[in-house]
N, C-alpha and C positions, 0 to 999 in steps of 0.2 A: 643391489640397487633397492632404494626407498619405494615403498609402496605408495599408491597414490588414490586419492579420493575425488570423486567427481560430485559437482552441484549443478543442479539444473533450473533455471528461474524462467518461469513463464510470466512475464511483463505484459502489460497493456499494449505496448507497441513493438516488442520483439522479445526474443527467447536469448538468454545469455547461458554460456555454459563455462563454470570455472574448475580448474584442477588445482589442489594443494596436495603437499606430499605429507606422509604421516607424522613429521614433526612440526607441521604447521605453516611451511614455507609456500607461497604463492609460487605455482609453476607456469600458469598461463589461463587465458579466456578467449572466448571467440563468442560472436553473436550473430543474428540472423534476425532481420527486421520483417514485420507483418503490419497490417494496417485495421483497425477495426472497421467492421461495416457498420453504414449508418442507413439503413433502408427508408426511414423517416426521422422528421426533426427530432432530436430527443433521444431515438433509439441509438444504441451501441451494442453490435454482436461480435462474435468472431466465431469461426469453425474452427473446433478443437482439433481437426485433422490438421490445421495450417500449424497449430502450436507444436505437433509431434514431427511434422515435417521439418519445421526450422530447427527443433532441437536434434534431428538427426544430422541435418546439413552442417549446424554448429560444431558438433561432435566431430565430424569427418574434418572439418577445416582446423580443429584444435590438435588431432593428431597428426596431419600433414605439417601445421606449423611447428609443433614442439617435437615431431619425431617420436611420439609416446607410444610405449608398448604397451599395448592393452591388456597384457599378460600381468603388469603391475597393478591393476586398477583393483582396489579392495573393495570398495561399496559406491553406492549412488545416494544421493539424498535429492529431493525436489521441493522446489517452493514456487510461489506464485501471486498474481493479484488476488485479493481475497473477494468472495462474493460473487463470482463470475460463474452464476449457476450452470451447470453443465448437466444435460438430460440424456440418460444412457438407456437405450432401448433393450428389449428382451432378446434382440438378435445380437445385442453388444457393441451396436452402432449408437452415433449420437442421433438422437432423434430430430434436433434440429440444431441452430446455431446456439452457441452459448450466449446468454443474456447478461452483460457486464455490470459491475458494480456501479457507474453512472449513469446506466439506461435509467429515464424518466418516464416510460411507457405506464408504470404501475400505480400511478397517483391516485386513481380512484381506488384501488385495493388498499392501500395505504390509509385513505381517509376512512373508508368503510372499517378496517381493524382498528384504527384508532379510537372511533367512536363506540364500538363494541367491546374491545379486549385490551384498549391502550394500557391501563393501569395493571393488569395482568401481566402483559407482556413485559413492560419495565420492572415490576416487581420481581419476577422470576428471572429474568435474563440479564437485568441490569443495564441494558442497553437502551439508546434512544430508538425510536422507531420511525424509519423514513423510507425514501424511494431506494435506498441501497439495501433494503432489507431482502433476503433470500425468500422469505415466506411470503411476501408480496409478489415478488416475481413469479414464484411457483402457482399463485393464486391466479395471476393474471393468464398464465398458460391453461388453467383449468377452464377459465371464463372465455379466454379467445380464441384458444385451439385445443379444444376438449378431444379432437381425436389424436392429437400429437401426446395429450396428457394421458391418453390411455394406455400408448405405448411405452411409457415410462417405466423402466426397473428400477433405476437408482439415481439420486441426485448426487453429483461430486462436484468438484471443483477444478480450476486449472491445473492445477500441479497433481491433482488426484487422477486426472485423465493421463498424465504422462506416466505415473506411477502404474497404471491399469495397462497402458501399452506395453509396459516393459515385464509385469508381472501377469497380468492378467487378474488381478484382485482388485475389486471396486470397495474402495474404503476411503477415509480421511483421517484427519486428526484432530485433537483436541481443540487448537487454536481456531480453525474453522467451523468445527461443531458448534462452539461457543458463539459463534457470529451470526448463527441461523435464527436465532429468535425463538426456537423450540427447545431450548437446552436450559436446564437450571444450572447457573453459574457456581452457584454455591456447592452442590452436591455434586457438580460435573457429570450428570446423566441427562438423558432425553426426558422430557415431560411424561407425566404418567398419561395412560391410554385415555383416562377421563378428559384430560384438556385437549387431546387430539381431537376427539369426537366434538367437543364445543367448538372447535376451528373446522369442523368437516374434512380433516387432513387425514391422509393415509400415511400412517407412519412407516410401514414396511418400505416405501420408497426413501428413507432416510437409511446412508451408509452407516456401518461400525465404524467406530474412531478408535484411534491408539494414540499415545504419546508421540512425539515427533520423532525421537530417535530410537523408537522400536522399529526391527526389522518386521517387513509385512511380506515379503516375498523375495523371490530371485529373478534375475533376469531369464526370461525363456530363451529358447532357441530361436524362435521367429524374430524376438525382439533384437536378438545378439546380430542376426544378418542385416536388420536393418538399420542398427546404430553403431555396430561395430564394439559394442560393449561385451565383454566375456559373459557366456551363458553360465549361471549359475551363481554370480556374485549378489550379495545382498542388496536389497533396495529398502531404505526406512520409509516412515509415513511422512516425513518431511513436515512443513508447517507454511502457514502464510506469508506473503512477504513482510508483511509488519513486524512480525515476531522473529522470524530468521533473520531478518537485516538487523533487529535489534542485539541478537545474539553476535552477530558479526563485529558489531562495535563494543561489546562487552557490557551492555545495559544488564544490571543484575541487582541494583539497589535503588530504594526509594528515593535517595539523595541524587539521582541521575535523571537527566530529561535528553532524550534523543529528538533532535529538529530535523525533519526530512523536508528537503526542498525537491520534492518530484512532481509528477502531475497534478496531484492533491498535496497540500502541505500538511504535516502533522506533527504533533508533539506528544512524546511517547514515554511514559514511566513504568515503573511497577510497583505493586503494592502487595502485602501480606494481611492487608486488614481489609476485609471488604465492609468492616462496619463503618469505616471513613469516605466510603464511596457514594457519591451523590447520583442514584440512580437515574438514567436518563440524560444527563449530563454531557457524558462522553462514551465513548465506547469500552465497554469491560470484556476482555477476552483471557482465557486460559493462556497461562505463560509456558516456558519450556519446564521449570522446575515446579513440583507437587507443591501446593499450597501459596503459588504465586499466581498474581493475575496482571494483565497489561493493561493500562489506561492510556486510550488514544483519543487524543483531540484533533479534528481535522477542519481545514480550511479547503473548499473544493477547487479552487483555482489558483494554483500556486505556480508550479514551473508552466502549467497550461496558460497562465496569462501571457509569459514572456513568449511563449510559443506563437501565441495569437498575434502579440505585437510584431513578432518577427514576419508572421505571412500577411499580415496588412501593411506595415510601414515599410518592409524590407521584401516585396514579392519580386523586385526586380534583380535581386542577387542571385548570383548561379548557385552559390555553394552556402548552406546553411552555416557552417562555421565562420566563415568570413562574415556573413550578417551578425552574428552574435559578438563577433569581435568589434564591429562598428557600433552596434548596440552600447556595449560595456563602455567602449571609448566615450562616446557621445553622451552618455547618462552621467559617467564620471565627472564631466566638464560642467554640470549643472549644480547650483547651490543647494543645500538642504531645503526641503519645503518646496521646491519648483515653482519659485515666485507665484505661489498660491494655486497651483495646479494640484489636484487631488483625484486620485483614482481607488474607486470601490472594487473589488475584484470579484464580483458576483457573476460570473461569466455563466455558471449554472446554478444558481441560487447560492444557499451558504449553509454549512453544517454548524459546527460550533461558533459562536455560542448561541445563534439564532433559529438554527434548524428550519430554515425557510426556503423551499426550493423556488419561491417566486420571487425573490429577491433578483435585481438586474446590475450588471456592471455599469458604472457611468465615470466619465470626467468631469470635472466640477472646476470652475474658475478660470475657463479657458480667457485669455486675453491675446492681443494683437502680436504681442511679443513672444509668445510662446512657440517654440519650435518642435522639431521631432525629436530632439535631446530631451526636452521637458517633459515629453510624453513618455520616453524610455524612463526616465528617472521616477516619474510619478507611478510606473507599475511596478519598479522594484520596491518603493516606499510603500504603496498600496498593498503589496503581499505581505510586506513586514508588519504593516498593522495588522492586517488581518491574522497573523501568526499571534500577534501579542493580545489581539481580542480572543482568540482561542485559549490561550494559556489563561486569561483570568477565569475559564469556568472551571479549573481544576480545583479551587478553593483550597482548602486545608493540604492536600497532597502537594499542591504546588508550592506552598509555602517552604517545604523542604528540599527545593532543588537546590544543588551546590554544585553539581557539575553538569555541563551541556556538552551534547556530541553533535555534530552538525554533518547530516549524511546528505545523498541524492545528487544527481546530475549537477545541480545549481551551486554545488560547492565549486565548480572551476570557475565561477564568476566571482572575481574579488571584490567588485564594487558592490554587488548584490549582498554578499556575506557581510560585508564590513556595516552595509547598512542595516542589517538584520540584528548585528551586533548592537549596534547603536540605538536601534530601536526597543530592543529588550532589556538593553543594559547588561549584557553579559560577556563573559569569556567562554568560548567554544572551542572544543578540540576538534581536529580535523582528522579522521582516521587514515591510515593508510589505504586500507581496504575498507570498503562499507557495502558491498553490494550483498543483496540477498544470496546470490550465487555464492558466494563466498562463505556466507553462514549454513548453506545448504551442505557443502563439502563438511564444516565442522558437525553438522548433526550426522552427517554418515560416518565420519569417525569415530563418535560417541557410539554410534549402534554398533559398528564394526570392531570395537575394542582398540582403538589406535589412541584415544582419549578416554582417560578415566571417568570423566564426567562434564557438565558444563563448566565447571569453574577450571577445571584443568585446560578444555578446549580454549577457554578464554585467554588465559594465561601464555599458552603456547602459539597462539594465532592471532590476536589483536595488538595491532603497534599503531603508534600516531606520528603524522610528519609535521604538525605544526598547530597553530591555534589562531584564532581572530579574536581582538578584545575591543569592547565598547570603549568610545572617547567619552569621558563624564560630561564634558560640556556638550556634545553633540546629542548625548542621551537627554540631557535635560529639557533640549530644544525640540527634539523628537517628542518628548511625554508632551510638550504644549501642543505639538501638532496632532498627535494622536487623540488628544481628547476632543478637539477640532473634528477630526476624522468620524468620531463615534457620534459627536453631536449631528453631524451631517446626516449620518445613516439614519438617524432617529427621525430627524425631520423629511427625510427622503421616503420614508415607509409608506405613507400616503401615495406619493407620486408611484412607487412599484407596483401599488394594487392596480392602477390605471394602466400599465404596461401590458 
């Protein structure tokens, strides 16, 4: 019998578990949902224990569905949402709920750090500094919940909490470490102690970090009882969902660009030349190969915009899949440009290229003839324009793109991905499997020796099921509409300040 590899992904709305065999063939997957908590407007949290419970349930369902023999499992890899700062106390338990990447409560800390140390943070970390910053979230806890901060032993991230529950080891990986803004991206080390003193931050609370495929421990007997995984099998360090998902679709060259249609939208590539990186214009994280870095441009409300549209305009539909089918059908019947209706998808402000959490979403150009279908297509077009806007920030690295890889839940929407291809003027491949949990299996396989290295894992696991191609005439029309979209945003900036 073939040995099996397990990947666990802790997403923002649910846990997904995937299994591959040692030859790279997909065996099965299962998922378990949970919801973010929002105790105040703009706050987003989750209880880490809910992640682990969801992982245990999903693992059990997968064993039952597939009739899997646990004795065949070779190794486990974990991945998950980035920057969900998770506070582990000296008693080994979470001190409080994890504060997620899209939480906006730390705006004052961001402004203060920008004013005092902004140039330093960008120069060494290469990253933009905003409300997604782990450092700013930690400082918020110091300022607003000092008793909780005193109890914190280590800072980790969602996938690290799962690895901790499996192995008892508190650690993270290079991709997550490089996103903290306390990390020297070039030397791949934590900042020197003198810089930590400048920021009044205790370095001891930061975890050790390891390459994603390195084995960091084994499943403990207690975790074996809870999860059904065999005690003693290796668990690798894993990686952020952005990096591990990129592996799952074979991203390894500066000529490739992954476009992710998730809650947030993302355009991702890799580089081996930090000299060409425009510091602070996009995220820069350590990738999976030594001497390679991942460049990540985000638009904050991508699939979130479609979810918002469904919840508002289709609240009466009892089944979400049915609602989405209606949305796609209605949007597909509307002409390009929505007869003048334009949507700017700034539901939570915007990242690249504006880096402004104060921006607000808007529809403009509403007329008496506009229907719900026009609004649906406007949402699809607006999110596509936001992706094109973000792509412009890549500068020289973006000029090298020759191959696009389209991933995320949104690729099931044929109308939306056609609009995206037309707006960006690209041909994009559609991977057969593009989930981060799939990539976590690949990382586990490298750590366990089932795959020789990253290239071998990509060659044996990554397959494509088709592509979507831009129509030249529609692309020209969308280029005209995109210029209008950008000019409208510029004019609206003064209005946003009044909101």
